[in-house]
N, CA, C and O atoms as a Tripos MOL2 file, in Angstrom:
@<TRIPOS>MOLECULE
protein
  272   271    68     0     0
PROTEIN
NO_CHARGES

@<TRIPOS>ATOM
      1 N         114.8890  233.6890  135.7680 N.3       1 MET1
      2 CA        114.3170  232.6030  134.9820 C.3       1 MET1
      3 C         113.8400  231.4990  135.9090 C.2       1 MET1
      4 O         114.4910  231.1800  136.9040 O.2       1 MET1
      5 N         112.7230  230.9350  135.5800 N.am      2 LYS2
      6 CA        112.1560  229.8590  136.3730 C.3       2 LYS2
      7 C         113.0280  228.6160  136.2650 C.2       2 LYS2
      8 O         113.5960  228.3300  135.2110 O.2       2 LYS2
      9 N         113.1270  227.8900  137.3550 N.am      3 LYS3
     10 CA        113.8970  226.6450  137.3670 C.3       3 LYS3
     11 C         112.9980  225.4950  136.9240 C.2       3 LYS3
     12 O         111.8690  225.3530  137.3920 O.2       3 LYS3
     13 N         113.5120  224.6960  136.0330 N.am      4 TYR4
     14 CA        112.7990  223.5050  135.5760 C.3       4 TYR4
     15 C         113.5740  222.2840  136.0240 C.2       4 TYR4
     16 O         114.8050  222.2810  136.0170 O.2       4 TYR4
     17 N         112.8620  221.2630  136.4070 N.am      5 SER5
     18 CA        113.5200  220.0380  136.8580 C.3       5 SER5
     19 C         114.2190  219.3680  135.6770 C.2       5 SER5
     20 O         113.9440  219.6670  134.5150 O.2       5 SER5
     21 N         115.1130  218.4720  136.0010 N.am      6 LEU6
     22 CA        115.8100  217.7170  134.9570 C.3       6 LEU6
     23 C         114.8010  216.9710  134.0950 C.2       6 LEU6
     24 O         114.9290  216.9510  132.8710 O.2       6 LEU6
     25 N         113.8080  216.3640  134.7150 N.am      7 TRP7
     26 CA        112.7910  215.6180  133.9680 C.3       7 TRP7
     27 C         112.0140  216.5420  133.0250 C.2       7 TRP7
     28 O         111.7300  216.1600  131.8900 O.2       7 TRP7
     29 N         111.6720  217.7350  133.4730 N.am      8 GLN8
     30 CA        110.9670  218.6870  132.6130 C.3       8 GLN8
     31 C         111.8380  219.0970  131.4280 C.2       8 GLN8
     32 O         111.3420  219.1890  130.3040 O.2       8 GLN8
     33 N         113.1130  219.3410  131.6580 N.am      9 ARG9
     34 CA        114.0110  219.7220  130.5640 C.3       9 ARG9
     35 C         114.1830  218.5790  129.5690 C.2       9 ARG9
     36 O         114.2710  218.8100  128.3630 O.2       9 ARG9
     37 N         114.2300  217.3440  130.0750 N.am     10 ILE10
     38 CA        114.3160  216.1850  129.1860 C.3      10 ILE10
     39 C         113.0620  216.0880  128.3270 C.2      10 ILE10
     40 O         113.1540  215.8030  127.1330 O.2      10 ILE10
     41 N         111.8880  216.3220  128.9170 N.am     11 GLN11
     42 CA        110.6360  216.2740  128.1580 C.3      11 GLN11
     43 C         110.6050  217.3480  127.0700 C.2      11 GLN11
     44 O         110.0970  217.1060  125.9750 O.2      11 GLN11
     45 N         111.1390  218.5200  127.3620 N.am     12 ILE12
     46 CA        111.1880  219.5830  126.3520 C.3      12 ILE12
     47 C         112.0520  219.1340  125.1780 C.2      12 ILE12
     48 O         111.6880  219.3460  124.0210 O.2      12 ILE12
     49 N         113.1830  218.5220  125.4690 N.am     13 VAL13
     50 CA        114.0710  218.0450  124.4060 C.3      13 VAL13
     51 C         113.4010  216.9170  123.6140 C.2      13 VAL13
     52 O         113.4320  216.9210  122.3830 O.2      13 VAL13
     53 N         112.8030  215.9610  124.3100 N.am     14 LEU14
     54 CA        112.2200  214.7910  123.6370 C.3      14 LEU14
     55 C         110.9100  215.0890  122.9140 C.2      14 LEU14
     56 O         110.6910  214.6270  121.7940 O.2      14 LEU14
     57 N         110.0360  215.8710  123.5680 N.am     15 PHE15
     58 CA        108.6820  216.0750  123.0410 C.3      15 PHE15
     59 C         108.4150  217.4900  122.5400 C.2      15 PHE15
     60 O         107.3620  217.7520  121.9590 O.2      15 PHE15
     61 N         109.3580  218.4040  122.7610 N.am     16 GLY16
     62 CA        109.1910  219.7740  122.3010 C.3      16 GLY16
     63 C         108.4700  220.6750  123.2780 C.2      16 GLY16
     64 O         108.4590  221.8940  123.1100 O.2      16 GLY16
     65 N         107.8650  220.0860  124.3050 N.am     17 LYS17
     66 CA        107.1410  220.8810  125.3030 C.3      17 LYS17
     67 C         106.9150  220.0280  126.5430 C.2      17 LYS17
     68 O         107.0630  218.8070  126.5160 O.2      17 LYS17
     69 N         106.5510  220.7030  127.6290 N.am     18 VAL18
     70 CA        106.1670  220.0030  128.8560 C.3      18 VAL18
     71 C         105.0460  220.8090  129.5100 C.2      18 VAL18
     72 O         105.1250  222.0330  129.6070 O.2      18 VAL18
     73 N         104.0000  220.1090  129.9580 N.am     19 PHE19
     74 CA        102.8890  220.7550  130.6510 C.3      19 PHE19
     75 C         103.3860  221.2860  131.9850 C.2      19 PHE19
     76 O         104.0630  220.5780  132.7300 O.2      19 PHE19
     77 N         103.0460  222.5410  132.2860 N.am     20 ILE20
     78 CA        103.4370  223.1640  133.5480 C.3      20 ILE20
     79 C         102.2670  223.1720  134.5270 C.2      20 ILE20
     80 O         102.3690  222.6330  135.6290 O.2      20 ILE20
     81 N         101.1470  223.7910  134.1180 N.am     21 GLU21
     82 CA         99.9660  223.8740  134.9680 C.3      21 GLU21
     83 C          98.8310  224.5280  134.1870 C.2      21 GLU21
     84 O          99.0480  225.1160  133.1270 O.2      21 GLU21
     85 N          97.6290  224.4190  134.7200 N.am     22 ALA22
     86 CA         96.4880  225.1420  134.1540 C.3      22 ALA22
     87 C          96.4060  226.4810  134.8740 C.2      22 ALA22
     88 O          96.4550  226.5390  136.1020 O.2      22 ALA22
     89 N          96.2790  227.5580  134.1020 N.am     23 ARG23
     90 CA         96.2000  228.9140  134.6670 C.3      23 ARG23
     91 C          94.9670  229.6110  134.1320 C.2      23 ARG23
     92 O          94.5310  229.3700  133.0060 O.2      23 ARG23
     93 N          94.4150  230.4770  134.9610 N.am     24 GLN24
     94 CA         93.2690  231.2720  134.5310 C.3      24 GLN24
     95 C          93.4860  232.7170  134.9400 C.2      24 GLN24
     96 O          93.6770  233.0260  136.1160 O.2      24 GLN24
     97 N          93.4520  233.5900  133.9540 N.am     25 HIS25
     98 CA         93.5180  235.0230  134.2240 C.3      25 HIS25
     99 C          92.1090  235.5330  134.4800 C.2      25 HIS25
    100 O          91.1370  234.8770  134.1040 O.2      25 HIS25
    101 N          91.9840  236.6860  135.1100 N.am     26 LYS26
    102 CA         90.6670  237.1650  135.5520 C.3      26 LYS26
    103 C          89.6830  237.3980  134.4050 C.2      26 LYS26
    104 O          88.4750  237.2790  134.6100 O.2      26 LYS26
    105 N          90.1600  237.7240  133.2150 N.am     27 ASP27
    106 CA         89.2570  237.9970  132.0970 C.3      27 ASP27
    107 C          88.9170  236.7520  131.2800 C.2      27 ASP27
    108 O          88.1120  236.8320  130.3520 O.2      27 ASP27
    109 N          89.5070  235.6170  131.6000 N.am     28 TRP28
    110 CA         89.2830  234.3950  130.8400 C.3      28 TRP28
    111 C          88.0590  233.6480  131.3560 C.2      28 TRP28
    112 O          87.7070  233.7480  132.5310 O.2      28 TRP28
    113 N          87.4160  232.9010  130.4650 N.am     29 LYS29
    114 CA         86.2440  232.1090  130.8480 C.3      29 LYS29
    115 C          86.6100  230.8750  131.6540 C.2      29 LYS29
    116 O          85.8110  230.3930  132.4570 O.2      29 LYS29
    117 N          87.8080  230.3660  131.4430 N.am     30 GLY30
    118 CA         88.2470  229.1700  132.1550 C.3      30 GLY30
    119 C          89.7500  229.0320  132.0800 C.2      30 GLY30
    120 O          90.4140  229.8120  131.3980 O.2      30 GLY30
    121 N          90.2950  228.0470  132.7760 N.am     31 PRO31
    122 CA         91.7430  227.8540  132.7620 C.3      31 PRO31
    123 C          92.2380  227.2760  131.4380 C.2      31 PRO31
    124 O          91.5140  226.5650  130.7420 O.2      31 PRO31
    125 N          93.4810  227.5980  131.1120 N.am     32 LEU32
    126 CA         94.1410  227.0620  129.9210 C.3      32 LEU32
    127 C          95.4170  226.3420  130.3410 C.2      32 LEU32
    128 O          96.0470  226.7130  131.3310 O.2      32 LEU32
    129 N          95.7930  225.3200  129.5930 N.am     33 PRO33
    130 CA         97.0350  224.6180  129.9120 C.3      33 PRO33
    131 C          98.2460  225.4460  129.4770 C.2      33 PRO33
    132 O          98.2920  225.9490  128.3540 O.2      33 PRO33
    133 N          99.2060  225.5790  130.3590 N.am     34 PHE34
    134 CA        100.4450  226.2810  130.0390 C.3      34 PHE34
    135 C         101.5650  225.2640  129.8960 C.2      34 PHE34
    136 O         101.6820  224.3230  130.6810 O.2      34 PHE34
    137 N         102.3820  225.4790  128.8770 N.am     35 TYR35
    138 CA        103.4940  224.5910  128.5760 C.3      35 TYR35
    139 C         104.7880  225.3820  128.5680 C.2      35 TYR35
    140 O         104.7990  226.5720  128.2520 O.2      35 TYR35
    141 N         105.8690  224.7190  128.9150 N.am     36 ALA36
    142 CA        107.2050  225.2730  128.7280 C.3      36 ALA36
    143 C         107.7630  224.6480  127.4530 C.2      36 ALA36
    144 O         107.5990  223.4500  127.2220 O.2      36 ALA36
    145 N         108.4200  225.4550  126.6310 N.am     37 PHE37
    146 CA        109.0030  224.9780  125.3820 C.3      37 PHE37
    147 C         110.1910  225.8560  125.0400 C.2      37 PHE37
    148 O         110.3660  226.9240  125.6260 O.2      37 PHE37
    149 N         110.9970  225.4190  124.1090 N.am     38 ASN38
    150 CA        112.2170  226.1350  123.7590 C.3      38 ASN38
    151 C         111.9960  227.0360  122.5500 C.2      38 ASN38
    152 O         111.5950  226.5740  121.4820 O.2      38 ASN38
    153 N         112.2630  228.3270  122.7330 N.am     39 CYS39
    154 CA        112.2810  229.2870  121.6330 C.3      39 CYS39
    155 C         113.7350  229.4050  121.1810 C.2      39 CYS39
    156 O         114.6150  229.6030  122.0190 O.2      39 CYS39
    157 N         114.0120  229.2890  119.8810 N.am     40 PRO40
    158 CA        115.3980  229.3940  119.4110 C.3      40 PRO40
    159 C         116.0730  230.7180  119.7880 C.2      40 PRO40
    160 O         117.2930  230.7750  119.9400 O.2      40 PRO40
    161 N         115.2810  231.7700  119.9360 N.am     41 GLU41
    162 CA        115.8520  233.0850  120.2450 C.3      41 GLU41
    163 C         115.9060  233.3790  121.7450 C.2      41 GLU41
    164 O         116.8640  233.9910  122.2180 O.2      41 GLU41
    165 N         114.8810  232.9480  122.5020 N.am     42 HIS42
    166 CA        114.7590  233.3360  123.9080 C.3      42 HIS42
    167 C         114.9620  232.1990  124.9070 C.2      42 HIS42
    168 O         114.8840  232.4250  126.1150 O.2      42 HIS42
    169 N         115.2130  231.0100  124.4380 N.am     43 GLY43
    170 CA        115.3880  229.8840  125.3630 C.3      43 GLY43
    171 C         114.0420  229.3300  125.8070 C.2      43 GLY43
    172 O         113.0630  229.3990  125.0640 O.2      43 GLY43
    173 N         113.9930  228.7860  127.0050 N.am     44 ILE44
    174 CA        112.7580  228.1680  127.4910 C.3      44 ILE44
    175 C         111.7900  229.2570  127.9390 C.2      44 ILE44
    176 O         112.1300  230.1150  128.7540 O.2      44 ILE44
    177 N         110.5800  229.2060  127.3930 N.am     45 VAL45
    178 CA        109.5180  230.1540  127.7140 C.3      45 VAL45
    179 C         108.2420  229.3760  128.0170 C.2      45 VAL45
    180 O         108.1670  228.1750  127.7610 O.2      45 VAL45
    181 N         107.2440  230.0600  128.5620 N.am     46 GLU46
    182 CA        105.9540  229.4370  128.8640 C.3      46 GLU46
    183 C         104.8430  230.1740  128.1490 C.2      46 GLU46
    184 O         104.8540  231.4000  128.0460 O.2      46 GLU46
    185 N         103.8830  229.4090  127.6560 N.am     47 SER47
    186 CA        102.7110  229.9820  127.0220 C.3      47 SER47
    187 C         101.6450  228.9080  126.8950 C.2      47 SER47
    188 O         101.8520  227.7590  127.2850 O.2      47 SER47
    189 N         100.5070  229.2960  126.3470 N.am     48 TYR48
    190 CA         99.4050  228.3720  126.1280 C.3      48 TYR48
    191 C          99.1810  228.2070  124.6280 C.2      48 TYR48
    192 O          99.5480  229.0910  123.8530 O.2      48 TYR48
    193 N          98.5880  227.0970  124.2050 N.am     49 PRO49
    194 CA         98.3270  226.8810  122.7820 C.3      49 PRO49
    195 C          97.3580  227.9450  122.2380 C.2      49 PRO49
    196 O          96.3730  228.2920  122.8900 O.2      49 PRO49
    197 N          97.6550  228.4500  121.0400 N.am     50 THR50
    198 CA         96.8110  229.4870  120.4450 C.3      50 THR50
    199 C          96.3210  229.0730  119.0710 C.2      50 THR50
    200 O          96.9360  228.2480  118.3950 O.2      50 THR50
    201 N          95.2110  229.6550  118.6730 N.am     51 GLY51
    202 CA         94.6580  229.4200  117.3470 C.3      51 GLY51
    203 C          94.0400  228.0450  117.1980 C.2      51 GLY51
    204 O          94.0640  227.2340  118.1230 O.2      51 GLY51
    205 N          93.4920  227.7950  116.0330 N.am     52 TYR52
    206 CA         92.8460  226.5140  115.7560 C.3      52 TYR52
    207 C          93.8350  225.3580  115.7880 C.2      52 TYR52
    208 O          93.4740  224.2330  116.1320 O.2      52 TYR52
    209 N          95.0720  225.6370  115.4300 N.am     53 SER53
    210 CA         96.0770  224.5760  115.3910 C.3      53 SER53
    211 C          96.6850  224.2940  116.7610 C.2      53 SER53
    212 O          97.3620  223.2810  116.9370 O.2      53 SER53
    213 N          96.4500  225.1780  117.7350 N.am     54 GLY54
    214 CA         97.0120  224.9790  119.0640 C.3      54 GLY54
    215 C          98.5140  225.1730  119.1250 C.2      54 GLY54
    216 O          99.1970  224.5160  119.9100 O.2      54 GLY54
    217 N          99.0340  226.0740  118.2970 N.am     55 ARG55
    218 CA        100.4800  226.3360  118.2530 C.3      55 ARG55
    219 C         100.9570  227.0230  119.5230 C.2      55 ARG55
    220 O         100.2400  227.8200  120.1290 O.2      55 ARG55
    221 N         102.1660  226.6990  119.9050 N.am     56 LEU56
    222 CA        102.8200  227.4030  121.0060 C.3      56 LEU56
    223 C         103.7030  228.4840  120.3990 C.2      56 LEU56
    224 O         104.6250  228.1910  119.6380 O.2      56 LEU56
    225 N         103.4160  229.7290  120.7390 N.am     57 ILE57
    226 CA        104.1490  230.8660  120.2030 C.3      57 ILE57
    227 C         104.8540  231.5720  121.3540 C.2      57 ILE57
    228 O         104.2550  231.8240  122.3990 O.2      57 ILE57
    229 N         106.1110  231.8830  121.1570 N.am     58 CYS58
    230 CA        106.9030  232.5400  122.1880 C.3      58 CYS58
    231 C         106.3230  233.9230  122.5020 C.2      58 CYS58
    232 O         106.2120  234.7610  121.6070 O.2      58 CYS58
    233 N         105.9510  234.1690  123.7640 N.am     59 PRO59
    234 CA        105.4080  235.4910  124.1060 C.3      59 PRO59
    235 C         106.4380  236.6090  123.9850 C.2      59 PRO59
    236 O         106.0750  237.7580  123.7310 O.2      59 PRO59
    237 N         107.7130  236.2900  124.1610 N.am     60 LYS60
    238 CA        108.7540  237.3100  124.0250 C.3      60 LYS60
    239 C         108.9320  237.7160  122.5680 C.2      60 LYS60
    240 O         109.2030  238.8820  122.2790 O.2      60 LYS60
    241 N         108.7830  236.7680  121.6490 N.am     61 CYS61
    242 CA        108.8510  237.0910  120.2190 C.3      61 CYS61
    243 C         107.6780  237.9870  119.8240 C.2      61 CYS61
    244 O         107.8510  238.9300  119.0520 O.2      61 CYS61
    245 N         106.4980  237.7010  120.3440 N.am     62 ILE62
    246 CA        105.3150  238.5190  120.0500 C.3      62 ILE62
    247 C         105.5310  239.9340  120.5710 C.2      62 ILE62
    248 O         105.2610  240.9080  119.8690 O.2      62 ILE62
    249 N         106.0230  240.0440  121.8170 N.am     63 ASP63
    250 CA        106.2780  241.3710  122.4120 C.3      63 ASP63
    251 C         107.2860  242.1650  121.5950 C.2      63 ASP63
    252 O         107.1100  243.3670  121.3910 O.2      63 ASP63
    253 N         108.3550  241.4970  121.1180 N.am     64 SER64
    254 CA        109.3810  242.2110  120.3720 C.3      64 SER64
    255 C         108.8670  242.6700  119.0090 C.2      64 SER64
    256 O         109.3180  243.6940  118.4970 O.2      64 SER64
    257 N         107.9330  241.9290  118.4140 N.am     65 LYS65
    258 CA        107.3390  242.3480  117.1400 C.3      65 LYS65
    259 C         106.4510  243.5630  117.3110 C.2      65 LYS65
    260 O         106.3870  244.4140  116.4240 O.2      65 LYS65
    261 N         105.7480  243.6580  118.4650 N.am     66 HIS66
    262 CA        104.8640  244.7870  118.7070 C.3      66 HIS66
    263 C         105.6310  246.0710  119.0520 C.2      66 HIS66
    264 O         105.1080  247.1750  118.9030 O.2      66 HIS66
    265 N         106.8740  245.9100  119.5120 N.am     67 GLU67
    266 CA        107.6810  247.0770  119.8660 C.3      67 GLU67
    267 C         108.2240  247.7890  118.6390 C.2      67 GLU67
    268 O         108.5480  248.9740  118.7160 O.2      67 GLU67
    269 N         108.3320  247.1040  117.5170 N.am     68 HIS68
    270 CA        108.9240  247.7020  116.3100 C.3      68 HIS68
    271 C         107.9050  248.3380  115.4340 C.2      68 HIS68
    272 O         108.2470  248.8830  114.3840 O.2      68 HIS68
@<TRIPOS>BOND
     1     1     2 1
     2     2     3 1
     3     3     4 2
     4     3     5 am
     5     5     6 1
     6     6     7 1
     7     7     8 2
     8     7     9 am
     9     9    10 1
    10    10    11 1
    11    11    12 2
    12    11    13 am
    13    13    14 1
    14    14    15 1
    15    15    16 2
    16    15    17 am
    17    17    18 1
    18    18    19 1
    19    19    20 2
    20    19    21 am
    21    21    22 1
    22    22    23 1
    23    23    24 2
    24    23    25 am
    25    25    26 1
    26    26    27 1
    27    27    28 2
    28    27    29 am
    29    29    30 1
    30    30    31 1
    31    31    32 2
    32    31    33 am
    33    33    34 1
    34    34    35 1
    35    35    36 2
    36    35    37 am
    37    37    38 1
    38    38    39 1
    39    39    40 2
    40    39    41 am
    41    41    42 1
    42    42    43 1
    43    43    44 2
    44    43    45 am
    45    45    46 1
    46    46    47 1
    47    47    48 2
    48    47    49 am
    49    49    50 1
    50    50    51 1
    51    51    52 2
    52    51    53 am
    53    53    54 1
    54    54    55 1
    55    55    56 2
    56    55    57 am
    57    57    58 1
    58    58    59 1
    59    59    60 2
    60    59    61 am
    61    61    62 1
    62    62    63 1
    63    63    64 2
    64    63    65 am
    65    65    66 1
    66    66    67 1
    67    67    68 2
    68    67    69 am
    69    69    70 1
    70    70    71 1
    71    71    72 2
    72    71    73 am
    73    73    74 1
    74    74    75 1
    75    75    76 2
    76    75    77 am
    77    77    78 1
    78    78    79 1
    79    79    80 2
    80    79    81 am
    81    81    82 1
    82    82    83 1
    83    83    84 2
    84    83    85 am
    85    85    86 1
    86    86    87 1
    87    87    88 2
    88    87    89 am
    89    89    90 1
    90    90    91 1
    91    91    92 2
    92    91    93 am
    93    93    94 1
    94    94    95 1
    95    95    96 2
    96    95    97 am
    97    97    98 1
    98    98    99 1
    99    99   100 2
   100    99   101 am
   101   101   102 1
   102   102   103 1
   103   103   104 2
   104   103   105 am
   105   105   106 1
   106   106   107 1
   107   107   108 2
   108   107   109 am
   109   109   110 1
   110   110   111 1
   111   111   112 2
   112   111   113 am
   113   113   114 1
   114   114   115 1
   115   115   116 2
   116   115   117 am
   117   117   118 1
   118   118   119 1
   119   119   120 2
   120   119   121 am
   121   121   122 1
   122   122   123 1
   123   123   124 2
   124   123   125 am
   125   125   126 1
   126   126   127 1
   127   127   128 2
   128   127   129 am
   129   129   130 1
   130   130   131 1
   131   131   132 2
   132   131   133 am
   133   133   134 1
   134   134   135 1
   135   135   136 2
   136   135   137 am
   137   137   138 1
   138   138   139 1
   139   139   140 2
   140   139   141 am
   141   141   142 1
   142   142   143 1
   143   143   144 2
   144   143   145 am
   145   145   146 1
   146   146   147 1
   147   147   148 2
   148   147   149 am
   149   149   150 1
   150   150   151 1
   151   151   152 2
   152   151   153 am
   153   153   154 1
   154   154   155 1
   155   155   156 2
   156   155   157 am
   157   157   158 1
   158   158   159 1
   159   159   160 2
   160   159   161 am
   161   161   162 1
   162   162   163 1
   163   163   164 2
   164   163   165 am
   165   165   166 1
   166   166   167 1
   167   167   168 2
   168   167   169 am
   169   169   170 1
   170   170   171 1
   171   171   172 2
   172   171   173 am
   173   173   174 1
   174   174   175 1
   175   175   176 2
   176   175   177 am
   177   177   178 1
   178   178   179 1
   179   179   180 2
   180   179   181 am
   181   181   182 1
   182   182   183 1
   183   183   184 2
   184   183   185 am
   185   185   186 1
   186   186   187 1
   187   187   188 2
   188   187   189 am
   189   189   190 1
   190   190   191 1
   191   191   192 2
   192   191   193 am
   193   193   194 1
   194   194   195 1
   195   195   196 2
   196   195   197 am
   197   197   198 1
   198   198   199 1
   199   199   200 2
   200   199   201 am
   201   201   202 1
   202   202   203 1
   203   203   204 2
   204   203   205 am
   205   205   206 1
   206   206   207 1
   207   207   208 2
   208   207   209 am
   209   209   210 1
   210   210   211 1
   211   211   212 2
   212   211   213 am
   213   213   214 1
   214   214   215 1
   215   215   216 2
   216   215   217 am
   217   217   218 1
   218   218   219 1
   219   219   220 2
   220   219   221 am
   221   221   222 1
   222   222   223 1
   223   223   224 2
   224   223   225 am
   225   225   226 1
   226   226   227 1
   227   227   228 2
   228   227   229 am
   229   229   230 1
   230   230   231 1
   231   231   232 2
   232   231   233 am
   233   233   234 1
   234   234   235 1
   235   235   236 2
   236   235   237 am
   237   237   238 1
   238   238   239 1
   239   239   240 2
   240   239   241 am
   241   241   242 1
   242   242   243 1
   243   243   244 2
   244   243   245 am
   245   245   246 1
   246   246   247 1
   247   247   248 2
   248   247   249 am
   249   249   250 1
   250   250   251 1
   251   251   252 2
   252   251   253 am
   253   253   254 1
   254   254   255 1
   255   255   256 2
   256   255   257 am
   257   257   258 1
   258   258   259 1
   259   259   260 2
   260   259   261 am
   261   261   262 1
   262   262   263 1
   263   263   264 2
   264   263   265 am
   265   265   266 1
   266   266   267 1
   267   267   268 2
   268   267   269 am
   269   269   270 1
   270   270   271 1
   271   271   272 2
@<TRIPOS>SUBSTRUCTURE
     1 MET1         2 RESIDUE 1 A MET
     2 LYS2         6 RESIDUE 1 A LYS
     3 LYS3        10 RESIDUE 1 A LYS
     4 TYR4        14 RESIDUE 1 A TYR
     5 SER5        18 RESIDUE 1 A SER
     6 LEU6        22 RESIDUE 1 A LEU
     7 TRP7        26 RESIDUE 1 A TRP
     8 GLN8        30 RESIDUE 1 A GLN
     9 ARG9        34 RESIDUE 1 A ARG
    10 ILE10       38 RESIDUE 1 A ILE
    11 GLN11       42 RESIDUE 1 A GLN
    12 ILE12       46 RESIDUE 1 A ILE
    13 VAL13       50 RESIDUE 1 A VAL
    14 LEU14       54 RESIDUE 1 A LEU
    15 PHE15       58 RESIDUE 1 A PHE
    16 GLY16       62 RESIDUE 1 A GLY
    17 LYS17       66 RESIDUE 1 A LYS
    18 VAL18       70 RESIDUE 1 A VAL
    19 PHE19       74 RESIDUE 1 A PHE
    20 ILE20       78 RESIDUE 1 A ILE
    21 GLU21       82 RESIDUE 1 A GLU
    22 ALA22       86 RESIDUE 1 A ALA
    23 ARG23       90 RESIDUE 1 A ARG
    24 GLN24       94 RESIDUE 1 A GLN
    25 HIS25       98 RESIDUE 1 A HIS
    26 LYS26      102 RESIDUE 1 A LYS
    27 ASP27      106 RESIDUE 1 A ASP
    28 TRP28      110 RESIDUE 1 A TRP
    29 LYS29      114 RESIDUE 1 A LYS
    30 GLY30      118 RESIDUE 1 A GLY
    31 PRO31      122 RESIDUE 1 A PRO
    32 LEU32      126 RESIDUE 1 A LEU
    33 PRO33      130 RESIDUE 1 A PRO
    34 PHE34      134 RESIDUE 1 A PHE
    35 TYR35      138 RESIDUE 1 A TYR
    36 ALA36      142 RESIDUE 1 A ALA
    37 PHE37      146 RESIDUE 1 A PHE
    38 ASN38      150 RESIDUE 1 A ASN
    39 CYS39      154 RESIDUE 1 A CYS
    40 PRO40      158 RESIDUE 1 A PRO
    41 GLU41      162 RESIDUE 1 A GLU
    42 HIS42      166 RESIDUE 1 A HIS
    43 GLY43      170 RESIDUE 1 A GLY
    44 ILE44      174 RESIDUE 1 A ILE
    45 VAL45      178 RESIDUE 1 A VAL
    46 GLU46      182 RESIDUE 1 A GLU
    47 SER47      186 RESIDUE 1 A SER
    48 TYR48      190 RESIDUE 1 A TYR
    49 PRO49      194 RESIDUE 1 A PRO
    50 THR50      198 RESIDUE 1 A THR
    51 GLY51      202 RESIDUE 1 A GLY
    52 TYR52      206 RESIDUE 1 A TYR
    53 SER53      210 RESIDUE 1 A SER
    54 GLY54      214 RESIDUE 1 A GLY
    55 ARG55      218 RESIDUE 1 A ARG
    56 LEU56      222 RESIDUE 1 A LEU
    57 ILE57      226 RESIDUE 1 A ILE
    58 CYS58      230 RESIDUE 1 A CYS
    59 PRO59      234 RESIDUE 1 A PRO
    60 LYS60      238 RESIDUE 1 A LYS
    61 CYS61      242 RESIDUE 1 A CYS
    62 ILE62      246 RESIDUE 1 A ILE
    63 ASP63      250 RESIDUE 1 A ASP
    64 SER64      254 RESIDUE 1 A SER
    65 LYS65      258 RESIDUE 1 A LYS
    66 HIS66      262 RESIDUE 1 A HIS
    67 GLU67      266 RESIDUE 1 A GLU
    68 HIS68      270 RESIDUE 1 A HIS
């Protein structure tokens, strides 16, 4: 598991998320902001906002749904 600073963990508790960095995968048109946030099932995870609402969805929850 990635180590998060005390300040980053405090921001997750206070604001629900903390900006980590902008990342760009090879198939993407441009970089997207990645955030760390707490999933009730998997703990702290990282992902980017999705959909029109910009929701943060746990990638581990998505993976587990596709496995079933």
